[in-house]
Residue frames relative to the residue before (quaternion, step in Angstrom):
aa qw qx qy qz dx dy dz
M 1.0000 0.0000 0.0000 0.0000 0.00 0.00 0.00
A 0.4580 -0.6955 0.4901 0.2575 3.56 -0.95 0.91
N 0.5175 -0.6164 0.4924 0.3315 3.55 -1.14 0.66
K 0.2090 -0.7684 0.5958 0.1044 3.54 -1.11 0.75
F 0.1003 -0.7998 0.5917 0.0126 3.53 -1.08 0.82
T 0.4974 -0.6433 0.4956 0.3051 3.55 -1.26 0.45
K 0.6946 -0.4433 0.3639 0.4342 3.54 -1.34 0.23
E 0.6653 0.5221 -0.3017 0.4401 3.56 0.88 -0.95
Q 0.6455 0.5153 -0.3210 0.4634 3.59 1.00 -0.79
F 0.6508 0.4991 -0.3211 0.4736 3.60 0.98 -0.76
L 0.6611 0.5167 -0.3114 0.4460 3.59 0.98 -0.80
E 0.6876 0.4535 -0.2730 0.4970 3.60 1.16 -0.56
S 0.5161 0.6809 -0.3946 0.3382 3.58 1.25 -0.35
K 0.3822 -0.7118 0.5465 0.2204 3.56 -1.05 0.84
Q 0.4930 0.6825 -0.4141 0.3460 3.60 1.28 -0.11
F 0.7349 0.3739 -0.2085 0.5260 3.56 1.18 -0.54
E 0.4883 -0.6394 0.5082 0.3074 3.55 -1.15 0.67
Q 0.7108 -0.4663 0.3175 0.4201 3.57 -1.28 0.35
E 0.6808 0.4852 -0.3067 0.4551 3.61 0.85 -0.91
E 0.6323 0.5187 -0.3362 0.4671 3.60 1.08 -0.64
R 0.6425 0.5047 -0.3246 0.4766 3.59 0.99 -0.78
Y 0.6030 0.5477 -0.3483 0.4638 3.58 1.08 -0.69
L 0.6573 0.4974 -0.3032 0.4781 3.60 0.93 -0.89
L 0.6500 0.5386 -0.3184 0.4313 3.57 0.96 -0.85
T 0.5807 0.5767 -0.3894 0.4225 3.61 1.08 -0.59
A 0.7156 0.4236 -0.2448 0.4985 3.58 1.09 -0.71
L 0.7120 0.4962 -0.2649 0.4204 3.59 0.98 -0.78
L 0.7457 0.4017 -0.2244 0.4819 3.59 0.97 -0.81
E 0.3765 -0.7180 0.5456 0.2122 3.54 -1.16 0.72
A 0.4968 -0.6453 0.4943 0.3039 3.56 -1.01 0.84
G 0.7976 0.3004 -0.2289 0.4702 3.56 -1.04 0.79
K 0.6436 0.4826 -0.3219 0.4993 3.59 1.25 -0.15
I 0.2845 -0.7572 0.5583 0.1843 3.58 -1.12 0.60
Y 0.1498 -0.7952 0.5873 0.0197 3.53 -1.12 0.83
S 0.4000 -0.6540 0.5724 0.2908 3.55 -1.24 0.46
M 0.6450 -0.5120 0.3898 0.4121 3.57 -1.25 0.37
K 0.6264 0.5476 -0.3324 0.4442 3.59 1.02 -0.80
E 0.6456 0.5233 -0.3180 0.4563 3.61 0.93 -0.89
V 0.6858 0.4930 -0.2838 0.4540 3.56 0.88 -0.97
K 0.6565 0.5002 -0.3188 0.4660 3.58 0.95 -0.82
E 0.6299 0.5189 -0.3310 0.4737 3.61 1.07 -0.68
L 0.6301 0.5269 -0.3291 0.4659 3.59 0.98 -0.82
L 0.6665 0.4945 -0.2986 0.4712 3.59 0.91 -0.90
K 0.6426 0.5332 -0.3209 0.4470 3.57 0.94 -0.88
K 0.6605 0.5051 -0.3017 0.4665 3.59 0.92 -0.94
E 0.6773 0.5045 -0.2932 0.4481 3.56 0.90 -0.95
K 0.6676 0.5019 -0.3014 0.4600 3.59 0.97 -0.80
Q 0.6917 0.4690 -0.2739 0.4760 3.61 1.13 -0.59
R 0.4997 0.6799 -0.4092 0.3472 3.56 1.27 -0.31
K 0.3878 -0.7149 0.5384 0.2204 3.55 -1.02 0.86
V 0.3524 -0.7098 0.5717 0.2123 3.56 -1.04 0.82
K 0.2217 -0.7879 0.5648 0.1051 3.56 -0.88 1.00
């Protein structure tokens, strides 16, 4: 089973760059837990999104 972490733990993580942590503040919900795989997929989708 994959480890799960809270939004706050991801925001404090040194694994992500500053711009990624900024995106995570908007993408992740407080009080919910996420796996590293879920978070990396969310970031990947957001970075590939086209701006209109």
